[in-house]
MMTF fields as JSON, N, C-alpha, C and O atoms, coordinates in Angstrom:
{
  "mmtfVersion": "1.0.0",
  "mmtfProducer": "UNKNOWN",
  "numBonds": 279,
  "numAtoms": 280,
  "numGroups": 70,
  "numChains": 1,
  "numModels": 1,
  "chainsPerModel": [1],
  "groupsPerChain": [70],
  "chainIdList": ["A"],
  "bondAtomList": [4, 2, 8, 6, 12, 10, 16, 14, 20, 18, 24, 22, 28, 26, 32, 30, 36, 34, 40, 38, 44, 42, 48, 46, 52, 50, 56, 54, 60, 58, 64, 62, 68, 66, 72, 70, 76, 74, 80, 78, 84, 82, 88, 86, 92, 90, 96, 94, 100, 98, 104, 102, 108, 106, 112, 110, 116, 114, 120, 118, 124, 122, 128, 126, 132, 130, 136, 134, 140, 138, 144, 142, 148, 146, 152, 150, 156, 154, 160, 158, 164, 162, 168, 166, 172, 170, 176, 174, 180, 178, 184, 182, 188, 186, 192, 190, 196, 194, 200, 198, 204, 202, 208, 206, 212, 210, 216, 214, 220, 218, 224, 222, 228, 226, 232, 230, 236, 234, 240, 238, 244, 242, 248, 246, 252, 250, 256, 254, 260, 258, 264, 262, 268, 266, 272, 270, 276, 274],
  "bondOrderList": [1, 1, 1, 1, 1, 1, 1, 1, 1, 1, 1, 1, 1, 1, 1, 1, 1, 1, 1, 1, 1, 1, 1, 1, 1, 1, 1, 1, 1, 1, 1, 1, 1, 1, 1, 1, 1, 1, 1, 1, 1, 1, 1, 1, 1, 1, 1, 1, 1, 1, 1, 1, 1, 1, 1, 1, 1, 1, 1, 1, 1, 1, 1, 1, 1, 1, 1, 1, 1],
  "groupList": [{"groupName": "MET", "atomNameList": ["N", "CA", "C", "O"], "elementList": ["N", "C", "C", "O"], "formalChargeList": [0, 0, 0, 0], "bondAtomList": [1, 0, 2, 1, 3, 2], "bondOrderList": [1, 1, 2], "singleLetterCode": "M", "chemCompType": "L-PEPTIDE LINKING"}, {"groupName": "THR", "atomNameList": ["N", "CA", "C", "O"], "elementList": ["N", "C", "C", "O"], "formalChargeList": [0, 0, 0, 0], "bondAtomList": [1, 0, 2, 1, 3, 2], "bondOrderList": [1, 1, 2], "singleLetterCode": "T", "chemCompType": "L-PEPTIDE LINKING"}, {"groupName": "LYS", "atomNameList": ["N", "CA", "C", "O"], "elementList": ["N", "C", "C", "O"], "formalChargeList": [0, 0, 0, 0], "bondAtomList": [1, 0, 2, 1, 3, 2], "bondOrderList": [1, 1, 2], "singleLetterCode": "K", "chemCompType": "L-PEPTIDE LINKING"}, {"groupName": "TYR", "atomNameList": ["N", "CA", "C", "O"], "elementList": ["N", "C", "C", "O"], "formalChargeList": [0, 0, 0, 0], "bondAtomList": [1, 0, 2, 1, 3, 2], "bondOrderList": [1, 1, 2], "singleLetterCode": "Y", "chemCompType": "L-PEPTIDE LINKING"}, {"groupName": "GLN", "atomNameList": ["N", "CA", "C", "O"], "elementList": ["N", "C", "C", "O"], "formalChargeList": [0, 0, 0, 0], "bondAtomList": [1, 0, 2, 1, 3, 2], "bondOrderList": [1, 1, 2], "singleLetterCode": "Q", "chemCompType": "L-PEPTIDE LINKING"}, {"groupName": "ALA", "atomNameList": ["N", "CA", "C", "O"], "elementList": ["N", "C", "C", "O"], "formalChargeList": [0, 0, 0, 0], "bondAtomList": [1, 0, 2, 1, 3, 2], "bondOrderList": [1, 1, 2], "singleLetterCode": "A", "chemCompType": "L-PEPTIDE LINKING"}, {"groupName": "VAL", "atomNameList": ["N", "CA", "C", "O"], "elementList": ["N", "C", "C", "O"], "formalChargeList": [0, 0, 0, 0], "bondAtomList": [1, 0, 2, 1, 3, 2], "bondOrderList": [1, 1, 2], "singleLetterCode": "V", "chemCompType": "L-PEPTIDE LINKING"}, {"groupName": "ILE", "atomNameList": ["N", "CA", "C", "O"], "elementList": ["N", "C", "C", "O"], "formalChargeList": [0, 0, 0, 0], "bondAtomList": [1, 0, 2, 1, 3, 2], "bondOrderList": [1, 1, 2], "singleLetterCode": "I", "chemCompType": "L-PEPTIDE LINKING"}, {"groupName": "ASP", "atomNameList": ["N", "CA", "C", "O"], "elementList": ["N", "C", "C", "O"], "formalChargeList": [0, 0, 0, 0], "bondAtomList": [1, 0, 2, 1, 3, 2], "bondOrderList": [1, 1, 2], "singleLetterCode": "D", "chemCompType": "L-PEPTIDE LINKING"}, {"groupName": "SER", "atomNameList": ["N", "CA", "C", "O"], "elementList": ["N", "C", "C", "O"], "formalChargeList": [0, 0, 0, 0], "bondAtomList": [1, 0, 2, 1, 3, 2], "bondOrderList": [1, 1, 2], "singleLetterCode": "S", "chemCompType": "L-PEPTIDE LINKING"}, {"groupName": "LEU", "atomNameList": ["N", "CA", "C", "O"], "elementList": ["N", "C", "C", "O"], "formalChargeList": [0, 0, 0, 0], "bondAtomList": [1, 0, 2, 1, 3, 2], "bondOrderList": [1, 1, 2], "singleLetterCode": "L", "chemCompType": "L-PEPTIDE LINKING"}, {"groupName": "ARG", "atomNameList": ["N", "CA", "C", "O"], "elementList": ["N", "C", "C", "O"], "formalChargeList": [0, 0, 0, 0], "bondAtomList": [1, 0, 2, 1, 3, 2], "bondOrderList": [1, 1, 2], "singleLetterCode": "R", "chemCompType": "L-PEPTIDE LINKING"}, {"groupName": "HIS", "atomNameList": ["N", "CA", "C", "O"], "elementList": ["N", "C", "C", "O"], "formalChargeList": [0, 0, 0, 0], "bondAtomList": [1, 0, 2, 1, 3, 2], "bondOrderList": [1, 1, 2], "singleLetterCode": "H", "chemCompType": "L-PEPTIDE LINKING"}, {"groupName": "GLY", "atomNameList": ["N", "CA", "C", "O"], "elementList": ["N", "C", "C", "O"], "formalChargeList": [0, 0, 0, 0], "bondAtomList": [1, 0, 2, 1, 3, 2], "bondOrderList": [1, 1, 2], "singleLetterCode": "G", "chemCompType": "PEPTIDE LINKING"}, {"groupName": "GLU", "atomNameList": ["N", "CA", "C", "O"], "elementList": ["N", "C", "C", "O"], "formalChargeList": [0, 0, 0, 0], "bondAtomList": [1, 0, 2, 1, 3, 2], "bondOrderList": [1, 1, 2], "singleLetterCode": "E", "chemCompType": "L-PEPTIDE LINKING"}, {"groupName": "ASN", "atomNameList": ["N", "CA", "C", "O"], "elementList": ["N", "C", "C", "O"], "formalChargeList": [0, 0, 0, 0], "bondAtomList": [1, 0, 2, 1, 3, 2], "bondOrderList": [1, 1, 2], "singleLetterCode": "N", "chemCompType": "L-PEPTIDE LINKING"}, {"groupName": "PRO", "atomNameList": ["N", "CA", "C", "O"], "elementList": ["N", "C", "C", "O"], "formalChargeList": [0, 0, 0, 0], "bondAtomList": [1, 0, 2, 1, 3, 2], "bondOrderList": [1, 1, 2], "singleLetterCode": "P", "chemCompType": "L-PEPTIDE LINKING"}],
  "groupTypeList": [0, 1, 2, 3, 4, 5, 2, 6, 3, 7, 8, 9, 4, 10, 2, 4, 5, 2, 9, 8, 7, 3, 7, 7, 11, 6, 6, 12, 13, 3, 12, 13, 13, 1, 4, 10, 11, 14, 0, 6, 11, 1, 14, 3, 2, 13, 15, 16, 2, 6, 2, 11, 6, 14, 12, 13, 10, 15, 16, 13, 7, 1, 14, 10, 7, 10, 11, 14, 10, 3],
  "groupIdList": [1, 2, 3, 4, 5, 6, 7, 8, 9, 10, 11, 12, 13, 14, 15, 16, 17, 18, 19, 20, 21, 22, 23, 24, 25, 26, 27, 28, 29, 30, 31, 32, 33, 34, 35, 36, 37, 38, 39, 40, 41, 42, 43, 44, 45, 46, 47, 48, 49, 50, 51, 52, 53, 54, 55, 56, 57, 58, 59, 60, 61, 62, 63, 64, 65, 66, 67, 68, 69, 70],
  "secStructList": [7, 7, 2, 2, 2, 2, 2, 2, 2, 2, 2, 2, 2, 2, 2, 2, 7, 7, 6, 6, 7, 7, 3, 3, 3, 3, 3, 7, 7, 1, 1, 1, 7, 2, 2, 2, 2, 2, 2, 2, 2, 2, 2, 6, 6, 6, 7, 6, 6, 7, 1, 3, 3, 3, 3, 7, 1, 1, 6, 6, 3, 3, 3, 3, 3, 7, 1, 7, 7, 7],
  "xCoordList": [39.296, 40.409, 41.473, 41.157, 42.709, 43.807, 44.236, 43.849, 45.04, 45.556, 46.374, 46.276, 47.182, 48.021, 47.15, 47.398, 46.133, 45.246, 44.528, 44.39, 44.076, 43.389, 44.326, 43.931, 45.555, 46.526, 46.825, 46.87, 47.031, 47.303, 46.128, 46.326, 44.915, 43.731, 43.559, 43.308, 43.692, 43.536, 44.633, 44.366, 45.856, 46.953, 46.642, 46.902, 46.084, 45.758, 44.649, 44.678, 43.676, 42.599, 43.118, 42.687, 44.035, 44.638, 45.44, 45.414, 46.142, 46.964, 46.089, 46.451, 44.943, 44.049, 43.107, 42.471, 43.01, 42.039, 42.351, 43.468, 41.362, 41.512, 41.297, 40.878, 41.582, 41.534, 40.121, 39.964, 39.093, 37.727, 37.187, 36.068, 37.964, 37.544, 37.771, 38.869, 36.711, 36.758, 37.093, 37.839, 36.547, 36.633, 36.739, 36.155, 37.485, 37.47, 36.938, 37.531, 35.822, 35.177, 35.583, 35.309, 36.232, 36.707, 35.777, 35.643, 35.135, 34.251, 35.053, 35.337, 35.416, 36.261, 35.531, 36.083, 34.326, 33.564, 33.821, 34.743, 32.988, 33.063, 33.6, 34.604, 32.959, 33.369, 34.635, 35.566, 34.688, 35.858, 36.841, 37.858, 36.565, 37.389, 38.368, 38.821, 38.709, 39.559, 40.968, 41.576, 41.503, 42.855, 42.876, 43.795, 41.873, 41.8, 41.571, 42.169, 40.711, 40.433, 41.709, 42.004, 42.457, 43.69, 44.724, 45.427, 44.825, 45.769, 45.415, 46.29, 44.147, 43.72, 43.984, 44.496, 43.643, 43.768, 45.212, 45.52, 46.105, 47.51, 48.311, 49.125, 48.099, 48.868, 48.619, 49.551, 47.379, 47.024, 46.96, 46.687, 47.208, 47.22, 48.307, 48.08, 49.46, 50.556, 50.757, 51.758, 49.828, 49.954, 49.788, 48.847, 50.69, 50.616, 49.349, 48.942, 48.717, 47.493, 46.257, 45.21, 46.375, 45.23, 45.353, 46.299, 44.396, 44.415, 44.168, 44.84, 43.178, 42.887, 42.12, 41.525, 42.155, 41.435, 40.34, 40.61, 39.1, 37.976, 37.245, 37.169, 36.715, 35.864, 34.518, 34.001, 33.953, 32.646, 31.539, 31.785, 30.325, 29.176, 28.922, 28.43, 29.256, 29.159, 30.542, 31.53, 30.662, 31.988, 32.743, 33.934, 32.078, 32.729, 33.249, 33.609, 33.289, 33.71, 34.769, 34.664, 35.79, 36.78, 36.813, 36.794, 36.86, 36.862, 38.219, 38.744, 38.775, 40.023, 39.642, 39.146, 39.873, 39.514, 40.705, 41.802, 40.469, 41.548, 41.675, 42.756, 40.589, 40.613, 39.428, 38.494, 39.471, 38.349, 37.212, 37.453, 36.01, 34.845, 34.568, 34.103, 34.837, 34.519, 35.565, 35.439],
  "yCoordList": [94.241, 93.452, 93.409, 93.208, 93.597, 93.544, 92.093, 91.198, 91.88, 90.526, 90.039, 88.877, 90.934, 90.552, 90.136, 89.105, 90.942, 90.626, 89.298, 88.489, 89.085, 87.834, 86.642, 85.611, 86.774, 85.678, 85.346, 84.176, 86.38, 86.163, 85.439, 84.511, 85.864, 85.248, 83.795, 82.911, 83.551, 82.181, 81.28, 80.134, 81.783, 81.0, 80.623, 79.494, 81.568, 81.275, 80.229, 79.372, 80.293, 79.3, 77.918, 76.912, 77.866, 76.583, 76.002, 74.795, 76.854, 76.396, 75.857, 74.883, 76.494, 76.1, 74.959, 74.374, 74.636, 73.634, 72.265, 71.76, 71.691, 70.36, 69.32, 69.652, 68.08, 67.023, 66.723, 66.113, 67.142, 66.873, 67.957, 67.839, 69.0, 70.062, 69.585, 69.165, 69.659, 69.172, 70.279, 70.057, 71.467, 72.525, 73.893, 74.133, 74.768, 76.184, 76.92, 76.873, 77.596, 78.328, 79.797, 80.452, 80.296, 81.681, 82.488, 82.198, 83.502, 84.387, 85.641, 86.45, 85.798, 86.919, 87.913, 88.963, 87.616, 88.515, 88.2, 87.462, 88.776, 88.454, 89.614, 89.46, 90.751, 91.866, 92.548, 92.765, 92.885, 93.567, 92.637, 93.096, 91.346, 90.407, 89.617, 88.557, 90.097, 89.285, 89.138, 88.08, 90.163, 90.042, 89.035, 88.221, 89.084, 88.11, 86.708, 85.745, 86.593, 85.282, 84.666, 83.5, 85.432, 84.918, 84.572, 83.569, 85.394, 85.109, 83.787, 82.949, 83.593, 82.361, 81.149, 80.133, 81.251, 80.099, 79.758, 78.591, 80.733, 80.437, 80.12, 79.196, 80.866, 80.662, 79.294, 78.653, 78.848, 77.647, 76.398, 75.308, 76.548, 75.39, 74.387, 73.179, 74.861, 73.978, 73.825, 73.251, 74.327, 74.245, 72.796, 72.126, 72.299, 70.896, 70.55, 69.388, 71.524, 71.249, 71.21, 70.707, 71.736, 71.828, 70.738, 70.733, 69.82, 68.748, 69.294, 68.919, 70.199, 70.823, 72.124, 72.356, 72.949, 74.22, 74.099, 73.771, 74.367, 74.244, 75.571, 76.344, 75.819, 76.977, 76.652, 75.548, 77.595, 77.368, 77.436, 77.791, 77.098, 77.209, 78.665, 78.966, 79.551, 80.989, 81.469, 81.067, 82.308, 82.742, 83.591, 83.847, 84.027, 84.815, 83.979, 84.515, 82.662, 81.746, 80.784, 80.274, 80.546, 79.504, 78.59, 79.063, 77.294, 76.324, 75.643, 75.129, 75.646, 74.942, 73.601, 73.559, 72.52, 71.182, 70.642, 70.485, 70.361, 69.926, 68.41, 67.892, 67.709, 66.242, 65.726, 66.471, 64.457, 63.84, 63.611, 63.303, 63.759, 63.657, 62.222, 62.009, 61.254, 59.863, 59.228, 58.059],
  "zCoordList": [125.185, 125.662, 124.567, 123.394, 124.947, 123.983, 123.765, 124.516, 122.728, 122.471, 123.663, 124.058, 124.232, 125.371, 126.563, 127.188, 126.871, 127.99, 127.757, 128.674, 126.531, 126.206, 126.363, 126.907, 125.895, 125.993, 127.45, 127.831, 128.264, 129.689, 130.348, 131.132, 130.029, 130.632, 130.173, 130.993, 128.882, 128.366, 128.925, 129.287, 128.999, 129.586, 131.028, 131.446, 131.797, 133.197, 133.289, 134.172, 132.386, 132.389, 132.003, 132.566, 131.05, 130.674, 131.833, 132.071, 132.539, 133.665, 134.798, 135.458, 135.018, 136.11, 135.736, 136.613, 134.457, 133.995, 134.588, 134.477, 135.203, 135.771, 134.676, 133.568, 134.99, 133.976, 133.473, 132.416, 134.213, 133.756, 132.819, 132.32, 132.578, 131.662, 130.231, 129.868, 129.428, 128.054, 127.067, 126.113, 127.288, 126.29, 126.96, 128.017, 126.33, 126.703, 125.487, 124.409, 125.668, 124.57, 124.685, 125.69, 123.65, 123.622, 122.725, 121.536, 123.301, 122.543, 122.219, 123.103, 120.952, 120.542, 119.669, 119.341, 119.291, 118.427, 116.963, 116.616, 116.12, 114.7, 113.87, 113.175, 113.931, 113.072, 113.581, 112.806, 114.85, 115.387, 116.069, 116.59, 116.077, 116.826, 115.994, 116.427, 114.814, 113.943, 114.49, 114.327, 115.132, 115.691, 116.83, 116.923, 117.693, 118.782, 118.235, 118.715, 117.233, 116.629, 116.064, 116.325, 115.301, 114.704, 115.767, 115.642, 116.818, 117.895, 118.563, 118.78, 118.889, 119.565, 118.681, 119.152, 117.424, 116.521, 116.198, 115.955, 116.186, 115.887, 117.142, 117.131, 118.228, 119.461, 120.083, 120.569, 120.072, 120.82, 119.957, 120.459, 118.675, 117.771, 118.175, 118.106, 118.586, 118.954, 120.449, 120.878, 121.251, 122.704, 123.156, 122.732, 124.014, 124.437, 125.224, 125.238, 125.878, 126.632, 125.74, 126.148, 124.529, 123.619, 122.559, 121.772, 122.543, 121.538, 120.143, 119.182, 120.05, 118.755, 118.968, 120.02, 117.954, 117.944, 116.893, 115.738, 117.302, 116.375, 116.256, 117.212, 115.082, 114.867, 115.492, 115.317, 116.213, 116.813, 115.776, 114.623, 116.177, 115.282, 114.916, 113.829, 115.819, 115.596, 115.16, 115.775, 114.131, 113.686, 114.707, 114.529, 115.765, 116.803, 117.955, 119.003, 117.767, 118.835, 118.307, 117.192, 119.128, 118.853, 120.068, 121.205, 119.836, 120.92, 121.021, 120.034, 122.219, 122.501, 123.131, 124.256, 122.41, 122.888, 123.681, 123.146, 124.967, 125.852, 125.942, 126.22, 125.712, 125.746, 124.957, 124.66, 124.622, 123.918, 124.912, 126.08, 124.458, 125.333, 125.774, 126.893, 124.941, 125.274, 126.123, 126.487]
}
């Protein structure tokens, strides 16, 4: 998947996300996924729908937190 394809897909998921969705977990890979990882972490850091961007427990995952769980 290219950066453009990933961005289009993530944007569509953010647009479709209902209010009960807490997190979008993006699996971009670790060794070959650095371009996708950097794109996700920089593009969505300032997105109004994303409260925060967190590194996953696995280095190949980034989590987009859409709302607080509590």
